N, C-alpha and C positions, 0 to 999 in steps of 0.2 A: 572600406575594410568592414566586415560583418562584426555586429557587437557580440561581444563576449557572452554566451551563453548564460554566464554565472549572474550576469545582470538582471535575469528576469525577477531574483530578488531585491526589486526595487525600494525604495524610502515609499514612494506613494502606495505599491501593493502592501508593505506591511503597515503602513498606517492606518489603510483600510482595514487590514487584517486585524489589528489592534482595538480598532473601533468595534468590530462585530464582537471579539472576545469581551470588551467591556459590557456591551449590551446583553451578552449570555451572564456575565459573572460582575456586577457592579463593582467588587473590589478592587478589580484588574488596575493596575497602574499603567497606564499606556506607556507615559513620559520614560518610566522607568525601563520597561521592555524594550522601548526604541532605543535607549541609552545604551543597554546592555548590548544589542543586536549592532548596532554602529558603532563600535569599539574602535580602539586604534589600529588592532590589526583587521578589520572589516575589509580593506581594500586589496589587502595580499591574498585572502582567504580565496580558492578555486571553488568550483560549483558545490560539490559534495561538502566540502568545509564549512561552506555556506549554509546549507541545509543543516547539518548537524549543529552549527553554532546557533541556529534559530530554534532548534528544537530544545536545546541545553538552556536557552537564555529564555523559552517560554515557559520550562520546567522551572525555573527560578522565581518566576512571577505568578505562578500560580499556588494554590492551596499547597500546605506541606504534604500531607498522604498522598500516594498516587491514586487510590480511588477518587478522592475528591479533584485532584487536578485532571484525571481522565474524565470526570463527569463535564467539567467546563469543555474540555476539547470537544467532547461528542456534543453537547449543547452547542457550541460554536458551529461544529460542522453541521449539525442541523439545522441552525439559522441560515448558512451560505445554500443548504440543498433548499431550503424554502423559499429563498429568494431569488435564486439562479437555476434551478434545476440540475439535474446530474451531469456529471462533466469528467473531464479527463485533466483535470487542472494539476499539471506538472509543476507549476508556481507556488502549489502548495504542497509539494512533496514533503515537507516538514511536519506535516500532520500525522502520515503513519510513521514517519521517522521517530516521530516522538513516542509513539508505543514501542517500536523496536527497541529503542535505547532505553526506557524506564519499564516497560510493562512484561518481559518475558516470564518472569516470576510469577505473575499473577495472569494466568491463562484465561481464567473463568470471567474475567472483566474485559481484558484485551481483545479476544479473540471475539466477542460479540461488538465490540468497538470497533474492531478492523472492517466488518462488514457494512457498518454505516459509512466510516470513513471512506471506504474504497469506491462507494458511490459518488464522491466529490474528487479525492484524488487516489488514483490505483495504489492498491497494499501491496503489489505483487512480491516487493523486495520486503516488505515487512512482515510479510506472513512466513518467510524462510527460516527464521529459527525456530519459530513454533512447532513446523513442520520438522525440524531436524529434534527439538528437545521434547515433543509429545505425539509421536507419529501414531499411536494407538488412538489418540482424542482426533488430530487433526483430518486422517486420510479419510474417515467417516463424514467429518466436519466438510471436507472438498466435495466430496458427493452431495451430501444436503444441499450445498451452495449451488450445485449444478442445476436445481430446480428452483431457485430463488425467483422471485417475482421481477427482482430489478437485473437487466442486462449486465451491469457493471459489476454486480456479485458474482452474476455466473461466469463472466469474464476471470474473474479472480479464482473462481473454482479450477480453471484452465491453465490460464498465466501463472498463477503462483505455484500452480503443480509441475512446472516446466523441469525437466531431468537437469538441461542447462542453460537455465535463464540466462541470458547476457547481461553481464554487470552483478548478477545477482550471487547470493552464498549458494554455494554447493550442495547439492544432497546426495551425498555418494549412494546411499542405500536405493533411492529412486533410478539412479544410472545402473546399478547391478540387476535390479527386477522392478520394473516400471508397471508391474500388473495392477497395484492399486489403484494408478490413473487410469487404467483401460473404461473402467465403466464411467468416469468422468465423460471423457471423449465420444463414448457412446452414446450418451445422454444429450450433448452439446455439438454432434457433428453437424445436425438440421437446424439449429439454433436460427430465430427468425432475426438475431442481430448478426450481421456482418462483421462486425468487432470481434463476438465471440467465435465465429467461425474461424476466424483468422487466427485466432489464439491456437484453437483445435489443430489447425494447419502448422502452426509454428511448435506445438508440443508434439506431435507426430513426426516431424523432421528432428528434434531434440531427440525422442525413442530412436530413429534411424541410425544416428550416429553410434549408438551400442548395441542395438537388436534390428539389424536393418531387415532380415528374414519376417520377423514379427510386423514391423511397420508397413513393409510389401504387400505381406497378408492383409492388414486392416484395410489400407487403400485398395487392394482387389474388391475384397469384400463390400465397402462402402460406395 
């Protein structure tokens, strides 16, 4: 029988993560964090519940203010990137979730932080509430990210901008009118990274569900 996916959040993984946080911020109490995570209800939680529980447990173990707490999260992510390089580390998805849960009211700090975090663990789900709440800010930001040096940030520009991202928060405005997405797809359709090009294809497929003629026209032109 296959191991449940929720078990990717293992004790060794989170012990290693706690050690990295402590290296980034010395007051971090590793034992307290692990005690909060592996509480009496841990075994009963499913995948997304565990992800959210880890994010909440991390918040409780960090500085009281969100800006100070986010700074620790960013420094921790930067240490992981320095040690291991860019990744699609799904087992650290509680990092972008941390920003989604606690940072939507502070986009000035949260949005740049997600551009760093997505290089370690994709932030396509965490970016969705920002697209909903701040479209005037975020639509130009997605286009700017499409020219980023990091392929993971460029991927976020497309994947996070999908009108129908599976398991992601819906963006009704983009289903009705996908025109803000189109310059991003044009920019990335010949990206050197296959993971970025695949995201462009997925995004175009999403658009085809609501605007088939538009998607076919773009595909023919490409």
